[in-house]
MIVEX-669243 format. One record per residue: residue in three letters; z, x, y of N, C-alpha, C in turn. Coordinates in steps of 0.05 Angstrom, whole numbers. Each point is the difference from the previous one (the first is absolute). Layout:
+-----+--------+--------+--------+--------+--------+--------+--------+--------+--------+
!  aa !    nc3 !    nc1 !    nc2 !   cac3 !   cac1 !   cac2 !    cc3 !    cc1 !    cc2 !
+-----+--------+--------+--------+--------+--------+--------+--------+--------+--------+
! ALA !      Z !      X !      Y !      Z !      X !      Y !      Z !      X !      Y !
...
+-----+--------+--------+--------+--------+--------+--------+--------+--------+--------+
END
This chain:
+-----+--------+--------+--------+--------+--------+--------+--------+--------+--------+
!  aa !    nc3 !    nc1 !    nc2 !   cac3 !   cac1 !   cac2 !    cc3 !    cc1 !    cc2 !
+-----+--------+--------+--------+--------+--------+--------+--------+--------+--------+
! MET !      0 !     16 !    -24 !     -1 !    -16 !     24 !      2 !     17 !     26 !
! TYR !     14 !     22 !     -2 !      1 !     18 !     24 !    -27 !     13 !      4 !
! ARG !    -15 !      6 !    -22 !    -26 !     12 !      3 !    -19 !    -20 !     12 !
! LEU !      4 !    -26 !     -7 !    -17 !    -21 !     12 !      5 !     -2 !     30 !
! LEU !     25 !      4 !      9 !      6 !     -2 !     28 !    -11 !     25 !     14 !
! ASP !      0 !     22 !    -13 !    -13 !     25 !     12 !    -30 !     -5 !      3 !
! PHE !    -12 !    -11 !    -20 !    -28 !     -7 !      0 !     -8 !    -19 !     23 !
! PHE !     17 !    -21 !      3 !     -4 !    -19 !     22 !      2 !     14 !     28 !
! ASN !     20 !     18 !      2 !      6 !     13 !     24 !    -24 !     18 !      8 !
! GLU !    -11 !     14 !    -19 !    -22 !     19 !      3 !    -26 !    -17 !      8 !
! ILE !     -4 !    -22 !    -13 !    -24 !    -16 !      6 !      0 !    -14 !     26 !
! LEU !     25 !    -10 !      7 !      1 !    -18 !     23 !      4 !     14 !     27 !
! TYR !     11 !     24 !     -1 !      6 !     13 !     26 !    -27 !     10 !     12 !
! ALA !     -6 !     -8 !     25 !    -25 !      8 !     12 !      5 !     14 !     27 !
! GLY !     23 !      0 !     10 !      6 !     13 !     27 !     18 !    -18 !     15 !
! ASN !      4 !      7 !     26 !     19 !    -14 !     18 !    -12 !    -17 !     23 !
! THR !    -27 !      1 !      2 !    -12 !    -15 !     21 !     -4 !    -29 !     -8 !
! SER !     -5 !    -18 !     18 !     -5 !    -28 !     -5 !    -23 !     -3 !    -20 !
! LYS !    -21 !     15 !      5 !    -22 !     -1 !    -20 !      7 !      8 !    -27 !
! ASP !     18 !     21 !     -3 !      9 !      8 !    -26 !     17 !    -22 !    -13 !
! ASN !     16 !    -13 !     16 !     17 !    -21 !     -9 !    -17 !    -23 !    -12 !
! PHE !    -21 !     -7 !     14 !    -17 !    -22 !    -10 !    -14 !      9 !    -26 !
! LYS !     -7 !     26 !     -2 !    -12 !     12 !    -24 !     20 !     -4 !    -24 !
! SER !     26 !      7 !      6 !     20 !     -2 !    -20 !      3 !    -28 !    -11 !
! VAL !      0 !    -20 !     19 !      4 !    -28 !     -7 !    -25 !     -8 !    -17 !
! PHE !    -23 !      7 !      7 !    -24 !     -8 !    -14 !     -1 !     12 !    -29 !
! LYS !      8 !     26 !     -1 !      2 !     13 !    -27 !     22 !    -12 !    -16 !
! GLY !     22 !     -8 !     14 !     21 !    -14 !    -15 !     -9 !    -27 !    -12 !
! TRP !    -16 !    -14 !     16 !    -11 !    -27 !    -10 !    -18 !      6 !    -23 !
! LEU !    -17 !     20 !      0 !    -19 !      5 !    -22 !     17 !      9 !    -24 !
! LEU !     21 !     16 !      5 !     17 !     10 !    -23 !     14 !    -23 !    -13 !
! TYR !      9 !    -19 !     17 !     14 !    -24 !    -11 !    -19 !    -17 !    -17 !
! ILE !    -24 !     -4 !     10 !    -20 !    -15 !    -15 !     -5 !     13 !    -28 !
! THR !     -2 !     27 !     -1 !     -4 !     14 !    -25 !     23 !     -5 !    -19 !
! PHE !     24 !      4 !      9 !     23 !     -3 !    -17 !      6 !    -30 !     -7 !
! ALA !     -8 !    -18 !     18 !      3 !    -29 !     -5 !    -19 !     -8 !    -22 !
! LEU !    -25 !      9 !      0 !    -19 !     -7 !    -21 !      8 !     11 !    -27 !
! LEU !     10 !     26 !      0 !     11 !     10 !    -25 !     23 !    -16 !    -11 !
! SER !     17 !     -9 !     17 !     24 !    -17 !     -7 !    -11 !    -26 !    -11 !
! ILE !    -20 !    -11 !     13 !    -10 !    -27 !     -9 !    -12 !      3 !    -29 !
! ILE !    -11 !     21 !     -6 !    -10 !      4 !    -28 !     23 !      0 !    -19 !
! PHE !     22 !     13 !      7 !     24 !     -1 !    -17 !     12 !    -27 !     -2 !
! ILE !      0 !    -15 !     23 !     11 !    -27 !      1 !    -16 !    -18 !    -18 !
! LEU !    -27 !      3 !      1 !    -17 !    -17 !    -17 !      4 !      4 !    -29 !
! ILE !      5 !     25 !     -8 !      6 !      7 !    -28 !     26 !    -14 !     -9 !
! VAL !     20 !      2 !     17 !     26 !    -13 !     -6 !     -5 !    -29 !     -2 !
! ASP !    -13 !    -13 !     19 !     -2 !    -28 !      2 !    -17 !    -12 !    -22 !
! ASN !    -21 !     14 !     -7 !    -19 !    -10 !    -20 !      5 !      7 !    -29 !
! LYS !     15 !     22 !     -3 !      4 !     10 !    -28 !     29 !     -1 !     -7 !
! ILE !     18 !     11 !     17 !     28 !      2 !     -9 !     15 !    -26 !      1 !
! LEU !     -5 !    -17 !     21 !     14 !    -25 !      3 !     -7 !    -20 !    -22 !
! PRO !    -27 !     -2 !     -7 !     -6 !    -18 !    -22 !     12 !     10 !    -26 !
! TRP !      1 !     26 !     -5 !     12 !     11 !    -23 !     30 !     -6 !     -2 !
! LEU !     13 !     -2 !     24 !     28 !     -7 !      0 !      3 !    -30 !     -1 !
! GLY !    -21 !    -15 !      1 !      2 !    -29 !      1 !      9 !    -11 !     27 !
! GLU !     -5 !     13 !     21 !      8 !     -7 !     27 !    -24 !     -8 !     17 !
! PRO !      4 !    -18 !     19 !    -22 !     -9 !     17 !     -7 !     22 !     20 !
! SER !    -24 !     -3 !     12 !     -9 !     20 !     19 !     17 !      1 !     26 !
! ILE !      5 !     23 !     10 !     14 !      2 !     25 !    -19 !      0 !     23 !
! LYS !    -24 !     11 !     -6 !    -19 !      1 !     21 !    -10 !    -28 !     10 !
! SER !      1 !    -20 !    -19 !    -10 !    -26 !      8 !     22 !    -17 !     13 !
! THR !     23 !     10 !      4 !     21 !    -16 !     14 !     -7 !     -3 !     29 !
! ARG !     12 !    -18 !     13 !     -7 !     -5 !     29 !     11 !     23 !     16 !
! PHE !    -18 !      9 !     19 !      8 !     22 !     18 !     11 !    -12 !     25 !
! ARG !     24 !      6 !      7 !     14 !    -13 !     21 !    -13 !      3 !     28 !
! VAL !    -14 !     21 !      5 !    -14 !      3 !     25 !    -21 !    -22 !      4 !
! ASP !    -14 !     -6 !    -21 !    -19 !    -22 !      2 !     13 !    -27 !      7 !
! ASP !     23 !     -4 !    -12 !     15 !    -25 !      7 !     10 !      1 !     28 !
! LEU !      7 !     24 !     10 !      7 !      2 !     29 !    -22 !     -7 !     18 !
! LEU !    -24 !      9 !     -5 !    -24 !     -6 !     17 !     -4 !    -30 !      1 !
! LYS !      5 !    -14 !    -23 !     -4 !    -29 !     -1 !     22 !    -15 !     15 !
! ASP !     24 !     11 !     -1 !     24 !    -14 !     11 !      1 !      2 !     31 !
! ILE !     -7 !     24 !     11 !      3 !      3 !     29 !    -26 !      2 !     15 !
! GLY !    -22 !     -2 !    -15 !    -27 !      1 !     13 !    -13 !     27 !     -3 !
! LEU !    -26 !     -1 !     -4 !    -13 !     25 !     -6 !      2 !     21 !     21 !
! PHE !     -5 !     -7 !     27 !     -1 !     21 !     21 !     27 !     11 !      5 !
! TYR !     21 !    -16 !      1 !     27 !     12 !      4 !      9 !     15 !    -25 !
! GLY !     -7 !    -10 !    -23 !      7 !     13 !    -25 !    -12 !     28 !     -2 !
! VAL !    -26 !      2 !      7 !    -13 !     26 !      0 !     12 !     19 !     22 !
! PHE !      7 !    -11 !     23 !     13 !     16 !     21 !     27 !     10 !    -11 !
! LEU !     15 !    -18 !    -13 !     27 !      8 !    -11 !     -3 !     22 !    -21 !
! VAL !    -19 !     -4 !    -18 !     -2 !     19 !    -23 !    -13 !     27 !      9 !
! THR !    -16 !      0 !     20 !    -15 !     25 !      7 !     11 !     13 !     25 !
! ILE !     18 !    -13 !     14 !     10 !     13 !     25 !     31 !      0 !     -1 !
! LEU !     13 !    -23 !     -2 !     29 !     -1 !      2 !     13 !     13 !    -24 !
! ILE !     -8 !     -7 !    -24 !     12 !     11 !    -24 !     -3 !     30 !     -1 !
! PRO !    -24 !     11 !      5 !     -3 !     31 !      0 !     20 !     13 !     20 !
! ILE !      4 !    -12 !     23 !     18 !     13 !     19 !     29 !     -1 !    -10 !
! PHE !      8 !    -23 !    -11 !     28 !     -3 !     -9 !      4 !     18 !    -24 !
! GLU !    -19 !     -1 !    -18 !      6 !     15 !    -25 !     -1 !     31 !      5 !
! GLU !    -17 !      9 !     18 !      0 !     28 !      7 !     26 !      8 !     13 !
! LEU !     10 !    -17 !     18 !     26 !      6 !     12 !     22 !      1 !    -21 !
! ALA !      0 !    -18 !    -19 !     21 !     -4 !    -20 !     -2 !     23 !    -21 !
! PHE !    -24 !      5 !    -11 !     -3 !     18 !    -22 !     -6 !     28 !      6 !
! ARG !    -10 !      6 !     25 !    -10 !     27 !      4 !     11 !     13 !     28 !
! LEU !     11 !    -17 !     17 !     10 !     12 !     25 !     20 !     22 !     -5 !
! PHE !     18 !     -3 !    -19 !     22 !     19 !     -5 !     -9 !     26 !    -12 !
! LEU !    -26 !      2 !     -8 !    -10 !     24 !    -14 !     -1 !     25 !     20 !
! LYS !      1 !     -6 !     26 !      5 !     21 !     18 !     29 !     -7 !     12 !
! PRO !     20 !     12 !    -13 !     26 !    -10 !      3 !     14 !      7 !     27 !
! SER !     13 !    -20 !     11 !     19 !      3 !     22 !     20 !    -23 !     -4 !
! GLY !     21 !      1 !     16 !     21 !    -21 !     -4 !    -13 !    -27 !      7 !
! PHE !    -17 !     -1 !     20 !    -14 !    -24 !      8 !    -20 !    -11 !    -20 !
! THR !    -17 !     17 !    -11 !    -21 !     -8 !    -18 !     12 !    -10 !    -27 !
! ILE !     20 !     14 !     -9 !     13 !     -9 !    -24 !     14 !    -27 !      3 !
! ALA !     14 !     -3 !     22 !     14 !    -26 !      5 !    -19 !    -23 !      3 !
! ILE !    -23 !      5 !     12 !    -20 !    -21 !      3 !    -12 !     -8 !    -28 !
! SER !     -8 !     21 !    -16 !    -12 !     -6 !    -25 !     21 !    -14 !    -19 !
! VAL !     24 !      9 !     -1 !     19 !    -12 !    -18 !      6 !    -29 !      9 !
! SER !      2 !     -5 !     25 !      5 !    -27 !     10 !    -23 !    -18 !     -7 !
! LEU !    -24 !      9 !      5 !    -24 !    -17 !     -7 !     -3 !     -5 !    -30 !
! LEU !      6 !     21 !    -15 !     -2 !     -4 !    -29 !     21 !    -20 !     -9 !
! LEU !     24 !      0 !     10 !     20 !    -20 !     -6 !    -11 !    -27 !      8 !
! PHE !    -11 !     -4 !     23 !    -12 !    -26 !      8 !    -23 !     -8 !    -19 !
! TYR !    -15 !     19 !     -8 !    -23 !     -4 !    -17 !      7 !    -11 !    -28 !
! PHE !     22 !     10 !    -10 !      7 !     -6 !    -28 !     21 !    -23 !     -2 !
! THR !      8 !    -11 !     22 !     20 !    -21 !      0 !    -11 !    -28 !      6 !
! GLY !    -25 !     -3 !      4 !    -12 !    -25 !      6 !    -27 !      2 !     13 !
! ASP !     -9 !    -23 !     10 !    -27 !      1 !     13 !      1 !     14 !     25 !
! VAL !    -20 !     17 !      5 !     -2 !     15 !     26 !    -14 !    -14 !     22 !
! TYR !    -21 !    -15 !     -7 !    -19 !     -8 !     21 !      4 !    -29 !      7 !
! TYR !     19 !    -14 !    -11 !      6 !    -27 !      7 !     29 !     -5 !      4 !
! ILE !      6 !    -14 !     23 !     28 !     -7 !      5 !      7 !    -23 !    -18 !
! ASP !     16 !      6 !    -19 !      6 !    -21 !    -20 !     28 !    -12 !      1 !
! GLY !     10 !     -2 !     24 !     26 !    -13 !      4 !     20 !     22 !     12 !
! PHE !     26 !    -10 !     -1 !     21 !     16 !     12 !      4 !     27 !    -14 !
! SER !     -6 !     -1 !    -26 !      3 !     25 !    -17 !    -17 !     23 !     11 !
! TYR !    -23 !     -7 !     12 !    -17 !     20 !     11 !     14 !     16 !     21 !
! TYR !     14 !    -13 !     18 !     15 !     13 !     22 !     24 !     15 !    -10 !
! ILE !     12 !    -10 !    -22 !     22 !     15 !    -12 !     -9 !     26 !    -12 !
! ARG !    -23 !      0 !    -12 !    -13 !     24 !    -11 !     -7 !     20 !     23 !
! MET !    -10 !    -10 !     21 !     -7 !     17 !     23 !     26 !     13 !     11 !
! LEU !     22 !    -15 !      2 !     25 !     10 !      9 !     11 !     21 !    -18 !
! GLY !     -2 !     -4 !    -27 !      8 !     18 !    -20 !    -15 !     26 !      1 !
! CYS !    -27 !     -2 !      4 !    -16 !     25 !      2 !      6 !     15 !     25 !
! LEU !      5 !    -14 !     22 !      8 !     13 !     25 !     26 !     15 !     -4 !
! SER !     19 !    -12 !    -14 !     26 !     13 !     -5 !     -4 !     26 !    -17 !
! ILE !    -18 !     -2 !    -20 !     -6 !     24 !    -16 !    -11 !     22 !     17 !
! PHE !    -20 !     -8 !     18 !    -11 !     19 !     18 !     20 !     15 !     17 !
! LEU !     20 !    -15 !     11 !     20 !     11 !     17 !     19 !     19 !    -15 !
! VAL !      6 !     -8 !    -25 !     17 !     17 !    -17 !    -13 !     26 !     -6 !
! LEU !    -26 !     -2 !     -9 !    -15 !     25 !     -6 !     -2 !     17 !     24 !
! ARG !     -4 !    -11 !     24 !     -1 !     17 !     24 !     27 !     13 !      6 !
! ARG !     21 !    -15 !     -6 !     27 !     10 !      5 !      6 !     24 !    -17 !
! PHE !    -10 !     -1 !    -26 !      6 !     23 !    -19 !    -26 !     16 !     -4 !
! GLU !    -14 !      4 !     21 !    -26 !     13 !     -1 !      0 !     27 !    -15 !
! LYS !     19 !     17 !      6 !      2 !     27 !    -11 !      3 !     -2 !    -30 !
! LYS !     17 !    -17 !    -11 !      4 !     -4 !    -29 !    -25 !    -11 !    -13 !
! VAL !    -13 !    -19 !     14 !    -24 !    -11 !    -10 !    -22 !     21 !     -4 !
! LEU !     -2 !     18 !     20 !    -20 !     21 !     -1 !      7 !     20 !    -21 !
! ASP !     26 !      5 !     -4 !      8 !     19 !    -21 !     -7 !    -10 !    -28 !
! VAL !      4 !    -26 !     -3 !     -8 !    -13 !    -27 !    -31 !      1 !     -3 !
! TYR !    -15 !     -5 !     22 !    -29 !     -2 !     -2 !    -10 !     28 !     -7 !
! SER !     11 !     22 !     13 !    -10 !     27 !     -3 !      7 !     11 !    -27 !
! SER !     17 !    -13 !    -15 !      8 !      9 !    -28 !    -22 !     -6 !    -20 !
! VAL !    -20 !    -16 !      8 !    -22 !     -7 !    -17 !    -26 !     10 !     13 !
! SER !    -18 !     11 !    -16 !    -24 !     12 !     11 !    -19 !    -22 !     11 !
! SER !    -16 !      7 !     20 !    -18 !    -19 !     12 !    -20 !    -11 !    -20 !
! SER !     -8 !     16 !    -20 !    -19 !    -10 !    -19 !     13 !    -22 !    -18 !
! ARG !     25 !      3 !     -6 !     14 !    -21 !    -16 !      3 !    -25 !     18 !
! TRP !      7 !      3 !     25 !      0 !    -23 !     17 !    -26 !    -16 !      1 !
! ILE !    -23 !     15 !      0 !    -25 !    -12 !      0 !     -5 !    -16 !    -26 !
! ILE !      7 !     12 !    -23 !     -3 !    -14 !    -25 !     18 !    -24 !     -2 !
! VAL !     25 !      2 !      9 !     18 !    -23 !     -2 !    -11 !    -22 !     19 !
! SER !     -7 !      7 !     25 !    -10 !    -19 !     18 !    -26 !    -15 !    -11 !
! SER !    -17 !     15 !    -13 !    -25 !    -11 !    -11 !      5 !    -17 !    -24 !
! ALA !     21 !      7 !    -16 !      6 !    -16 !    -23 !     12 !    -27 !      8 !
! ILE !     19 !      2 !     20 !     12 !    -26 !      9 !    -21 !    -17 !     14 !
! PHE !    -18 !     12 !     15 !    -21 !    -15 !     12 !    -18 !    -14 !    -19 !
! SER !     -7 !     14 !    -22 !    -17 !    -13 !    -19 !     14 !    -21 !    -16 !
! LEU !     25 !      5 !     -9 !     15 !    -21 !    -15 !      5 !    -24 !     16 !
! ALA !      3 !      3 !     27 !      4 !    -24 !     17 !    -24 !    -20 !     -1 !
! HIS !    -24 !     11 !     -7 !    -23 !    -16 !     -1 !     -4 !    -14 !    -27 !
! ILE !     18 !      3 !    -18 !      1 !    -16 !    -24 !      3 !    -29 !      5 !
! THR !     14 !     -5 !     22 !      6 !    -28 !      8 !    -26 !    -14 !      9 !
! ASN !    -22 !     15 !      4 !    -25 !    -14 !      7 !    -11 !    -16 !    -23 !
! PHE !      8 !      6 !    -25 !     -8 !    -16 !    -23 !     17 !    -23 !     -4 !
! ASP !    -11 !    -23 !     -6 !     15 !    -25 !     -3 !    -12 !    -17 !    -21 !
! PRO !     14 !     -8 !    -21 !     27 !      8 !     -8 !      2 !     29 !    -11 !
! ILE !     23 !     11 !     -1 !      5 !     26 !    -14 !      7 !     -6 !    -28 !
! HIS !    -14 !     14 !    -19 !      6 !     -3 !    -29 !     21 !     20 !     -7 !
! TYR !     25 !     -8 !      0 !     22 !     18 !     -3 !      1 !     13 !    -29 !
! SER !    -13 !    -12 !    -19 !      0 !     10 !    -27 !    -16 !     27 !     -1 !
! VAL !    -17 !      5 !     19 !    -14 !     26 !      1 !      6 !     13 !     27 !
! TRP !     23 !     -2 !      9 !      7 !     12 !     27 !     -7 !     29 !      2 !
! TYR !      3 !     15 !    -24 !     -5 !     29 !      1 !    -29 !      7 !      4 !
! LEU !    -19 !    -20 !     -1 !    -29 !      6 !      5 !     -7 !     -3 !     30 !
! TYR !     18 !    -13 !     15 !     -8 !     -7 !     28 !     -4 !     25 !     18 !
! PRO !     15 !     22 !     -5 !     -6 !     24 !     17 !    -29 !      9 !     -3 !
! ILE !    -13 !     -5 !    -22 !    -27 !      8 !     -3 !    -18 !    -16 !     19 !
! TYR !      8 !    -25 !      4 !    -17 !    -17 !     18 !      2 !      6 !     30 !
! VAL !     21 !     17 !      6 !      3 !      7 !     28 !     -6 !     31 !      4 !
! LEU !    -14 !     11 !    -19 !     -7 !     28 !      2 !    -17 !      5 !     26 !
! PRO !    -18 !    -18 !      8 !    -14 !      4 !     25 !     17 !      3 !     23 !
! GLN !     22 !    -17 !      1 !     19 !      2 !     23 !     16 !     27 !     -1 !
! PHE !      6 !     10 !    -24 !     14 !     24 !     -3 !    -17 !     22 !     11 !
! PHE !    -25 !      3 !     -6 !    -17 !     21 !     10 !     -5 !     -3 !     30 !
! MET !      0 !    -26 !      8 !     -3 !     -4 !     29 !     25 !     12 !     15 !
! GLY !     24 !     -5 !    -12 !     25 !     11 !     11 !     -2 !     30 !      3 !
! LEU !     -9 !     13 !    -21 !     -2 !     29 !      0 !    -19 !     10 !     22 !
! ILE !    -23 !    -13 !      2 !    -20 !      8 !     19 !      9 !     -5 !     29 !
! ALA !     11 !    -25 !      4 !     10 !     -8 !     27 !     24 !     19 !      9 !
! SER !     17 !      6 !    -20 !     22 !     19 !      7 !     -9 !     26 !      9 !
! THR !    -21 !     11 !    -14 !    -11 !     26 !      8 !    -12 !     -1 !     28 !
! ILE !    -13 !    -22 !      7 !    -11 !     -3 !     27 !     21 !     -4 !     20 !
! ARG !     20 !    -14 !     -8 !     22 !     -6 !     19 !     14 !     27 !      9 !
! ILE !      4 !     17 !    -21 !     13 !     27 !      6 !    -18 !     19 !     15 !
! ASN !    -25 !      1 !     -7 !    -19 !     20 !     12 !    -11 !    -11 !     27 !
! ASN !     -5 !    -25 !      2 !    -14 !    -10 !     24 !     18 !    -18 !     18 !
! GLY !     19 !    -13 !    -11 !     18 !    -17 !     15 !     -2 !    -29 !     -9 !
! LEU !     19 !    -15 !      8 !      3 !    -28 !    -10 !    -24 !    -18 !      7 !
! ILE !     -9 !      3 !     24 !    -22 !    -17 !     10 !    -25 !      3 !    -19 !
! TRP !     -4 !     22 !    -12 !    -22 !      6 !    -16 !      4 !    -11 !    -28 !
! SER !     25 !      0 !    -10 !      4 !    -14 !    -26 !     -2 !    -29 !      3 !
! VAL !      8 !    -11 !     23 !     -4 !    -28 !      6 !    -29 !     -7 !      0 !
! LEU !    -16 !     17 !     12 !    -29 !     -5 !      2 !    -12 !      1 !    -28 !
! LEU !      8 !     18 !    -17 !     -9 !      1 !    -27 !      7 !    -25 !    -15 !
! HIS !     26 !     -9 !      3 !      9 !    -25 !    -12 !    -16 !    -25 !      9 !
! ILE !     -6 !     -1 !     25 !    -17 !    -21 !     12 !    -28 !      0 !    -14 !
! LEU !    -11 !     24 !     -2 !    -27 !      4 !    -11 !     -1 !     -9 !    -29 !
! ILE !     20 !      8 !    -16 !      1 !     -7 !    -27 !      3 !    -30 !     -5 !
! ASN !     20 !    -13 !     14 !      3 !    -29 !     -1 !    -24 !    -14 !     10 !
! GLY !    -11 !     10 !     23 !    -23 !    -14 !     12 !    -24 !      1 !    -18 !
! SER !     -4 !     21 !    -15 !    -23 !      2 !    -18 !      0 !    -23 !    -21 !
! VAL !     24 !     -9 !     -6 !      2 !    -23 !    -19 !     -1 !    -27 !     14 !
! GLU !     14 !     -1 !     23 !      4 !    -26 !     13 !    -21 !     -9 !     20 !
! TRP !    -11 !     20 !     15 !    -19 !     -7 !     22 !    -25 !    -15 !    -11 !
! PRO !    -12 !      8 !    -24 !    -23 !    -16 !     -9 !      6 !    -29 !     -5 !
! LYS !     27 !     -7 !     -5 !      6 !    -28 !     -4 !     -5 !    -18 !     24 !
! LEU !     -1 !     13 !     24 !     -6 !    -15 !     25 !    -27 !    -12 !     -2 !
! PHE !    -18 !     12 !    -15 !    -29 !     -8 !     -1 !     -7 !    -15 !    -26 !
! THR !     18 !      4 !    -21 !     -6 !    -13 !    -25 !     17 !    -23 !     -8 !
! LEU !     23 !     -3 !     14 !     17 !    -24 !     -6 !     -2 !    -21 !     21 !
! ASP !      1 !    -25 !     -7 !     -2 !    -22 !     19 !     28 !     -4 !     13 !
+-----+--------+--------+--------+--------+--------+--------+--------+--------+--------+
END
């Protein structure tokens, strides 16, 4: 895994100018497509061969919650949400802290807590504001004990933080499948391999080029899937 990170770093780094940053993002997008296609081949083998052998239904054919989202809130707002707002939020939550400071770690941890405790993009009652208050409290506590937080962070290598962040990022996307077949829960990480590789690539760009460029990569990846729906869906 560490060799793969070194490979990504070598391929993606183009320099420090704005033009170089755009080159890195474009190369990251192409690299993601390559690894996503390889992952899809593996996913199809699991879905078409292993699941029938286990006597389990297809996971690939379950409803994809993003498509339900587009139907529920409207195509244009849904695409805006998926291709702009979600990339910004997820990059702040999963990758801001990869260039560590007391502030970036506190922001990422607070947003991750908010991400995993309920709906992020809809105000779903009083509990939404309670969650916001709780995350603000966590942010203030982490800022108060900034030195200890940084000591804990520095005890783990940056490469390991990238792998952990990418793994959590990918596993979070298992909830896109509905319903989840818990009898084969151990196979679901295979179905989010594209998101895992995306996490590794985006993390490399975040560290080398800055957060705005990993956000741009995230927007480009999501947009490649969602923008065509503006012209193909009624």
